[in-house]
C-alpha positions as a printed NumPy array, in Angstrom:
array([[114.081,  84.43 ,  78.892],
       [116.429,  82.205,  80.83 ],
       [118.197,  83.482,  83.929],
       [121.525,  85.171,  83.18 ],
       [124.933,  85.524,  84.79 ],
       [127.315,  88.466,  84.565],
       [130.075,  90.201,  86.518],
       [128.324,  93.58 ,  86.65 ],
       [124.657,  94.396,  86.252],
       [124.226,  98.073,  85.308],
       [120.753,  99.508,  85.862],
       [120.197, 102.257,  83.312],
       [121.642, 102.96 ,  79.874],
       [121.671, 106.718,  80.351],
       [124.739, 108.936,  80.268],
       [126.134, 107.788,  83.627],
       [125.477, 104.094,  83.03 ],
       [127.197, 104.177,  79.655],
       [130.138, 106.249,  80.922],
       [130.656, 103.725,  83.726],
       [130.368, 100.699,  81.428],
       [132.685, 102.249,  78.837],
       [135.539, 102.746,  81.322],
       [134.981,  99.41 ,  83.061],
       [135.072,  97.487,  79.767],
       [138.148,  99.421,  78.623],
       [140.102,  98.783,  81.82 ],
       [139.022,  95.275,  82.85 ],
       [138.027,  91.962,  81.318],
       [134.696,  91.994,  83.149],
       [131.363,  91.09 ,  81.6  ],
       [128.581,  93.653,  81.879],
       [124.827,  93.382,  81.479],
       [122.956,  96.67 ,  80.989],
       [119.19 ,  96.795,  81.499],
       [117.152,  99.849,  80.627],
       [113.448, 100.656,  80.503],
       [113.744, 102.591,  77.245],
       [114.109, 101.248,  73.711],
       [117.393, 102.974,  72.971],
       [120.395, 104.097,  75.016],
       [120.635, 107.665,  76.235],
       [118.335, 107.815,  79.257],
       [116.579, 111.16 ,  79.706],
       [118.038, 112.397,  76.424],
       [115.619, 110.12 ,  74.599],
       [112.734, 112.037,  76.227],
       [114.201, 115.538,  76.136],
       [112.735, 118.451,  74.199],
       [114.103, 118.556,  70.642],
       [115.815, 121.957,  70.949],
       [117.812, 121.128,  74.079],
       [121.586, 121.432,  73.905],
       [124.348, 120.785,  76.364],
       [125.203, 123.654,  78.668],
       [128.861, 122.606,  78.635],
       [131.085, 121.98 ,  75.611],
       [130.649, 118.667,  73.811],
       [134.376, 118.131,  74.355],
       [133.727, 117.192,  78.   ],
       [130.609, 115.057,  77.63 ],
       [129.781, 111.459,  76.741],
       [132.051, 108.506,  77.484],
       [135.786, 108.531,  77.999],
       [136.758, 106.436,  74.976],
       [134.817, 108.251,  72.265],
       [134.851, 111.983,  71.365],
       [131.568, 113.824,  71.025],
       [131.621, 116.405,  68.253],
       [134.672, 117.868,  66.538],
       [135.931, 120.396,  69.085],
       [134.619, 123.057,  66.713],
       [134.068, 126.694,  67.643],
       [130.567, 127.897,  66.809],
       [130.725, 130.694,  64.243],
       [127.168, 131.969,  64.629],
       [124.171, 131.915,  66.949],
       [123.956, 132.46 ,  70.709],
       [127.03 , 130.306,  71.352],
       [129.233, 132.035,  68.77 ],
       [132.91 , 132.056,  69.668],
       [132.592, 129.142,  72.08 ],
       [133.022, 125.388,  71.689],
       [130.12 , 123.525,  70.116],
       [127.196, 122.259,  72.202],
       [125.691, 118.968,  71.067],
       [121.924, 118.845,  70.657],
       [119.601, 116.02 ,  71.637],
       [119.653, 114.35 ,  68.202],
       [123.447, 114.257,  68.113],
       [123.639, 113.036,  71.699],
       [121.136, 110.198,  71.174],
       [122.975, 109.145,  68.015],
       [126.274, 109.298,  69.891],
       [125.066, 107.059,  72.707],
       [123.66 , 104.598,  70.184],
       [127.104, 104.491,  68.546],
       [128.729, 103.952,  71.941],
       [126.505, 100.926,  72.414],
       [126.652,  99.552,  68.881],
       [130.258, 100.342,  67.974],
       [132.113, 100.222,  71.3  ],
       [130.356,  98.25 ,  74.013],
       [128.605,  95.429,  72.17 ],
       [131.569,  94.677,  69.84 ],
       [133.686,  94.028,  72.953],
       [131.87 ,  90.69 ,  73.271],
       [131.539,  91.268,  77.021],
       [128.455,  93.509,  77.1  ],
       [124.841,  92.36 ,  76.995],
       [122.223,  95.088,  76.445],
       [118.59 ,  94.516,  77.414],
       [116.393,  97.475,  76.406],
       [112.716,  97.737,  77.348],
       [113.527,  95.964,  80.598],
       [112.833,  97.118,  84.135],
       [114.855,  96.166,  87.189],
       [112.626,  94.975,  90.02 ],
       [115.412,  94.821,  92.602],
       [118.103,  92.38 ,  93.599],
       [118.83 ,  91.375,  90.019],
       [115.206,  90.473,  89.248],
       [114.16 ,  91.94 ,  85.897],
       [111.097,  91.977,  83.677],
       [110.624,  92.642,  79.984],
       [108.274,  95.567,  79.376],
       [107.329,  93.985,  76.049],
       [106.592,  90.365,  76.934],
       [106.108,  90.7  ,  80.678],
       [108.516,  87.825,  81.224],
       [110.489,  87.944,  84.475],
       [114.019,  86.648,  84.864],
       [117.076,  86.976,  87.08 ],
       [120.487,  88.432,  86.349],
       [123.08 ,  87.189,  88.817],
       [125.95 ,  89.658,  89.188],
       [129.037,  87.992,  90.618],
       [130.66 ,  91.315,  91.498],
       [128.315,  94.305,  91.681],
       [124.9  ,  95.678,  90.81 ],
       [125.438,  99.239,  89.603],
       [122.609, 101.74 ,  90.075],
       [122.963, 104.339,  87.333],
       [119.5  , 105.773,  88.023],
       [120.005, 107.107,  91.55 ],
       [120.499, 110.718,  90.421],
       [116.918, 110.562,  89.087],
       [117.354, 112.965,  86.171],
       [113.859, 114.048,  85.1  ],
       [112.707, 116.162,  82.162],
       [109.168, 117.563,  81.815],
       [108.023, 114.937,  79.298],
       [108.74 , 112.192,  81.85 ],
       [106.061, 113.248,  84.351],
       [102.911, 115.296,  84.821],
       [103.209, 118.831,  86.227],
       [103.267, 118.991,  90.053],
       [100.411, 121.498,  90.209],
       [ 96.7  , 121.449,  89.414],
       [ 95.555, 122.334,  85.903],
       [ 91.924, 123.278,  85.375],
       [ 89.84 , 121.937,  82.526],
       [ 90.291, 123.94 ,  79.355],
       [ 93.785, 125.155,  80.251],
       [ 96.548, 124.308,  77.793],
       [ 99.738, 123.265,  79.572],
       [102.389, 121.32 ,  77.667],
       [106.016, 120.223,  78.082],
       [108.528, 122.078,  75.922],
       [108.605, 119.052,  73.587],
       [105.261, 120.22 ,  72.173],
       [106.567, 123.592,  70.992],
       [108.095, 122.241,  67.797],
       [104.7  , 120.83 ,  66.744],
       [102.512, 123.882,  67.285],
       [ 99.533, 124.026,  64.949],
       [ 98.837, 127.712,  65.503],
       [100.102, 130.804,  67.261],
       [ 98.881, 131.271,  70.859],
       [ 98.031, 134.753,  72.092],
       [100.591, 134.475,  74.888],
       [103.218, 132.098,  76.233],
       [103.784, 131.473,  79.936],
       [106.948, 129.579,  80.878],
       [106.792, 127.884,  84.288],
       [110.25 , 127.299,  85.782],
       [113.562, 129.148,  86.029],
       [116.085, 126.324,  85.675],
       [117.975, 125.184,  82.592],
       [114.782, 124.005,  80.874],
       [113.008, 127.305,  81.52 ],
       [116.013, 129.23 ,  80.213],
       [116.194, 127.054,  77.095],
       [112.468, 127.475,  76.445],
       [112.507, 131.254,  76.84 ],
       [115.488, 131.496,  74.485],
       [113.831, 129.205,  71.923],
       [110.682, 131.326,  71.894],
       [112.661, 134.55 ,  71.516],
       [114.785, 133.089,  68.72 ],
       [111.609, 131.999,  66.93 ],
       [110.42 , 135.583,  66.86 ],
       [108.074, 135.754,  69.84 ],
       [107.748, 139.348,  71.025],
       [108.942, 139.535,  74.662],
       [105.704, 141.399,  75.436],
       [103.803, 138.163,  74.71 ],
       [105.929, 136.151,  77.103],
       [105.488, 135.62 ,  80.864],
       [108.248, 133.891,  82.807],
       [107.298, 132.398,  86.16 ],
       [110.528, 132.363,  88.133],
       [110.051, 130.816,  91.598],
       [113.68 , 131.59 ,  92.445],
       [116.294, 133.725,  90.742],
       [119.427, 131.801,  89.947],
       [123.128, 132.42 ,  89.981],
       [124.401, 131.416,  86.553],
       [127.817, 130.727,  85.028],
       [129.159, 132.581,  82.022],
       [129.729, 129.733,  79.556],
       [133.1  , 131.214,  78.63 ],
       [134.387, 129.88 ,  81.952],
       [133.621, 126.277,  80.918],
       [135.84 , 126.35 ,  77.826],
       [138.907, 124.074,  77.931],
       [142.106, 124.816,  76.062],
       [144.675, 127.617,  75.842],
       [142.575, 129.655,  73.385],
       [140.311, 130.741,  76.232],
       [142.915, 131.198,  78.977],
       [143.172, 134.951,  78.537],
       [139.448, 135.272,  79.277],
       [139.265, 132.689,  82.061],
       [142.408, 133.395,  84.087],
       [141.423, 136.971,  85.127],
       [138.084, 135.661,  86.393],
       [139.757, 132.852,  88.353],
       [142.144, 135.376,  89.894],
       [139.161, 137.582,  90.643],
       [137.463, 134.697,  92.415],
       [140.484, 134.136,  94.636],
       [140.628, 137.828,  95.462],
       [136.879, 137.929,  96.121],
       [137.04 , 135.032,  98.567],
       [140.087, 136.458, 100.332],
       [138.465, 139.874, 100.793],
       [134.902, 138.772, 101.562],
       [133.566, 139.616, 105.01 ],
       [130.304, 137.703, 104.682],
       [128.501, 135.385, 102.28 ],
       [126.477, 138.304, 100.918],
       [129.648, 140.328, 100.414],
       [131.237, 137.348,  98.668],
       [128.445, 137.095,  96.099],
       [128.705, 140.82 ,  95.402],
       [132.413, 140.359,  94.714],
       [131.946, 137.17 ,  92.65 ],
       [129.446, 138.97 ,  90.441],
       [131.751, 141.956,  90.08 ],
       [134.612, 139.781,  88.806],
       [132.354, 137.776,  86.469],
       [132.522, 134.461,  88.29 ],
       [128.739, 134.381,  88.741],
       [126.026, 136.245,  86.845],
       [122.236, 136.594,  87.087],
       [119.405, 137.669,  84.862],
       [118.386, 140.617,  87.027],
       [121.221, 142.111,  89.109],
       [118.668, 143.929,  91.275],
       [116.962, 140.733,  92.523],
       [118.531, 138.482,  95.148],
       [119.434, 135.107,  93.664],
       [118.743, 132.145,  95.959],
       [119.305, 129.257,  93.519],
       [122.464, 127.758,  92.024],
       [122.183, 124.722,  89.712],
       [125.339, 124.979,  87.542],
       [123.362, 126.382,  84.592],
       [125.421, 128.321,  82.054],
       [124.539, 131.072,  79.597],
       [126.497, 132.968,  77.007],
       [126.58 , 136.738,  77.217],
       [124.332, 137.022,  74.154],
       [121.805, 134.655,  75.762],
       [121.84 , 136.773,  78.912],
       [120.986, 139.836,  76.836],
       [118.053, 137.974,  75.288],
       [116.706, 136.783,  78.641],
       [116.798, 140.328,  79.968],
       [114.34 , 141.369,  77.232],
       [111.582, 139.53 ,  79.12 ],
       [109.879, 142.1  ,  81.332],
       [106.928, 140.104,  82.666],
       [108.788, 137.989,  85.224],
       [106.609, 136.606,  88.03 ],
       [108.388, 136.133,  91.337],
       [105.652, 134.789,  93.615],
       [107.029, 131.321,  94.366],
       [105.919, 128.025,  92.884],
       [102.743, 127.444,  90.899],
       [ 99.916, 125.749,  92.796],
       [ 97.184, 125.832,  90.15 ],
       [ 96.693, 127.097,  86.637],
       [ 93.075, 128.139,  86.252],
       [ 91.116, 129.461,  83.316],
       [ 91.61 , 133.091,  84.362],
       [ 94.385, 133.073,  86.978],
       [ 97.555, 131.284,  87.996],
       [ 97.737, 130.653,  91.735],
       [101.209, 130.712,  93.281],
       [102.659, 130.45 ,  96.778],
       [102.729, 134.22 ,  97.137],
       [ 99.693, 135.368,  95.185],
       [ 98.112, 135.097,  91.772],
       [ 98.497, 136.516,  88.266],
       [ 95.977, 136.631,  85.421],
       [ 95.994, 134.229,  82.498],
       [ 93.65 , 133.382,  79.624],
       [ 92.362, 130.355,  77.786],
       [ 94.325, 131.506,  74.742],
       [ 97.639, 131.347,  76.641],
       [ 99.984, 128.418,  76.082],
       [101.5  , 127.401,  79.43 ],
       [104.793, 125.527,  79.139],
       [105.805, 123.345,  82.061],
       [109.557, 123.564,  82.666],
       [109.434, 122.726,  86.368],
       [110.926, 119.209,  86.323],
       [113.904, 118.798,  88.648],
       [116.53 , 117.829,  86.096],
       [119.299, 117.809,  88.71 ],
       [117.567, 116.581,  91.811],
       [119.525, 116.971,  95.033],
       [119.682, 113.43 ,  96.339],
       [121.091, 112.257,  99.694],
       [124.743, 111.327,  99.534],
       [125.223, 107.573, 100.056],
       [128.378, 105.443,  99.883],
       [129.283, 104.779,  96.26 ],
       [130.689, 101.315,  97.043],
       [128.697,  99.143,  99.41 ],
       [129.334,  95.411,  99.268],
       [127.641,  94.091,  96.16 ],
       [126.336,  97.502,  95.1  ],
       [127.663, 100.605,  93.4  ],
       [125.518, 103.748,  93.457],
       [126.674, 106.212,  90.82 ],
       [126.781, 109.82 ,  92.019],
       [128.717, 112.967,  91.201],
       [132.164, 113.126,  92.736],
       [132.782, 116.448,  91.009],
       [130.021, 119.034,  91.028],
       [127.601, 118.707,  88.109],
       [130.034, 116.474,  86.215],
       [128.002, 113.283,  86.079],
       [129.663, 111.497,  83.163],
       [133.159, 112.273,  84.398],
       [132.115, 111.004,  87.818],
       [130.747, 107.736,  86.438],
       [133.921, 107.076,  84.451],
       [136.051, 107.977,  87.467],
       [134.093, 105.582,  89.693],
       [134.56 , 102.804,  87.127],
       [138.301, 103.418,  87.073],
       [138.484, 103.337,  90.871],
       [136.479, 100.09 ,  90.858],
       [138.958,  98.591,  88.411],
       [142.168,  99.867,  89.973],
       [141.764,  99.769,  93.773],
       [141.468,  96.834,  96.153],
       [138.758,  97.464,  98.736],
       [135.667,  99.538,  99.403],
       [137.244, 101.629, 102.149],
       [139.889, 102.947,  99.773],
       [137.382, 103.318,  96.945],
       [134.906, 105.275,  99.052],
       [137.688, 107.527, 100.3  ],
       [138.47 , 108.416,  96.691],
       [134.83 , 108.669,  95.622],
       [133.116, 110.95 ,  98.098],
       [129.769, 112.02 ,  96.62 ],
       [128.848, 115.654,  96.154],
       [125.101, 116.223,  96.111],
       [123.873, 118.418,  93.28 ],
       [123.651, 122.095,  94.214],
       [120.282, 123.743,  94.665],
       [120.547, 126.893,  96.789],
       [122.907, 129.851,  96.518],
       [124.936, 128.57 ,  99.48 ],
       [125.57 , 125.361,  97.579],
       [128.066, 127.215,  95.407],
       [130.25 , 127.477,  98.491],
       [129.489, 123.937,  99.679],
       [130.31 , 122.288,  96.376],
       [133.432, 124.379,  95.835],
       [134.759, 123.177,  99.193],
       [133.768, 119.556,  98.473],
       [135.383, 119.649,  95.034],
       [138.603, 120.936,  96.539],
       [138.627, 118.174,  99.154],
       [138.22 , 115.488,  96.501],
       [140.795, 117.021,  94.157],
       [143.381, 117.221,  96.927],
       [142.742, 113.61 ,  97.866],
       [143.209, 112.519,  94.263],
       [146.412, 114.552,  93.939],
       [148.04 , 112.435,  96.647],
       [147.889, 109.388,  94.351],
       [150.353, 109.636,  91.405],
       [148.717, 106.77 ,  89.497],
       [145.291, 108.33 ,  89.843],
       [146.659, 111.708,  88.82 ],
       [148.115, 110.098,  85.719],
       [144.709, 108.665,  84.829],
       [143.102, 112.078,  85.333],
       [145.704, 113.733,  83.112],
       [144.764, 111.385,  80.27 ],
       [140.993, 111.21 ,  80.762],
       [139.008, 112.916,  77.994],
       [136.12 , 113.634,  80.351],
       [138.427, 115.438,  82.781],
       [138.153, 118.589,  80.683],
       [138.947, 120.964,  83.561],
       [142.606, 119.923,  83.302],
       [142.753, 122.258,  80.286],
       [141.   , 125.194,  81.991],
       [143.12 , 128.112,  83.171],
       [146.819, 128.797,  82.715],
       [148.851, 126.091,  80.991],
       [151.202, 124.085,  83.194],
       [154.914, 123.774,  82.396],
       [155.963, 120.674,  80.449],
       [159.152, 120.047,  82.448],
       [158.222, 117.562,  85.219],
       [159.775, 119.363,  88.173],
       [158.405, 122.742,  87.147],
       [155.015, 121.172,  86.467],
       [154.952, 119.567,  89.922],
       [155.893, 122.881,  91.55 ],
       [153.177, 124.758,  89.635],
       [150.594, 122.146,  90.611],
       [151.628, 122.37 ,  94.27 ],
       [151.249, 126.156,  94.233],
       [147.849, 125.901,  92.541],
       [146.629, 123.357,  95.087],
       [147.834, 125.473,  98.002],
       [146.004, 128.515,  96.679],
       [142.793, 126.545,  96.131],
       [143.08 , 124.969,  99.577],
       [143.36 , 128.428, 101.158],
       [140.263, 129.523,  99.249],
       [138.344, 126.465, 100.461],
       [139.341, 127.163, 104.061],
       [138.039, 130.734, 103.785],
       [134.773, 129.465, 102.288],
       [134.36 , 127.09 , 105.223],
       [134.838, 130.022, 107.549],
       [132.218, 132.099, 105.723],
       [129.701, 129.239, 105.784],
       [130.103, 128.846, 109.539],
       [129.282, 132.485, 110.303]])
């Protein structure tokens, strides 16, 4: 392949890379070259387990220019009464449509699948082995920095003895026989999904072991629903959160109050939760998870042997007839925060907690609309993914700081008001339509949130 020239070289055709390219192409006349090591767009979704679904409504996912799903309310199943959640097949098809029906038809996008980026614009085909250069006249955009990893993308991080069966969740849909027992390793979103899949497929909870290195604070999925239809359920919880923060005398007291008002929930209310990763569950899913009695809380797995599983804090028995399911991949790795804009480079990161696609589209808009990196970096301050319980406080404060900064810019606020991926604009009480009244309501809301953030800062410092 001959060397190529482009305005922007985007590394990675996953969700963030496509969300960035979509907004950049829509708002500028720039040319974009996208290189990706996989054969189809979608990033980790192309390697995800087949029963995975979004944990947030489809209405707020994907790229800004193209809806995902039909804004339908699920009428049955564990998500009944809430907005639809796209599954992996729908998501992969959607991203393929974004590429084939939106980006490539623009005439300004070049897509190079099965291609790895070696650094500095040097690339190599994974099919032919041919190396070539892509010269980006404006920026090289790293859409892989967040390092989203699902179990099928790597080997388990612990030893597995000969004769032990340990598989990623992808293998569950191709089982050739029924194991005596199932042991799920991991308590994050993937572990939750896997436990729920097994229970929905009729596995008796008595045959299921759940290794939970850390208990997690979870979000009731009702609180992630945009639109006025859910306001009567969301607003009391948001008010409860404000009251909880105002009354809290310590971080521990705060979490007690946040759980009492429904802002945060956990599988076992009697066990201290030390993890927060933005995972959501419906109330019916929470009931199902609580049916699992054999929950192992002895830290991380070190080795799975033929007769015992060794963990940081001890061991538990296992058997050769047990199917061990590795769900320990760090899907939302907490990466160091680095400047988003840095000379000839853009490093895509979340600028709103756990809202990667919104963040990528927002960064693309800022790149298109603002003059220099100092201004752009002031608007795009990264927020590292949460991991520990205290990160709920940290990210809430960081989100507030970014939102207040954005509110000072009328043009940016206008873009946010019209951005499909900015689904939180429809969460909570509706704002007045009349401009002056709307501005007053927004000012009051921001003042209240700012006071909450200041109290959270105070609690974190004690």
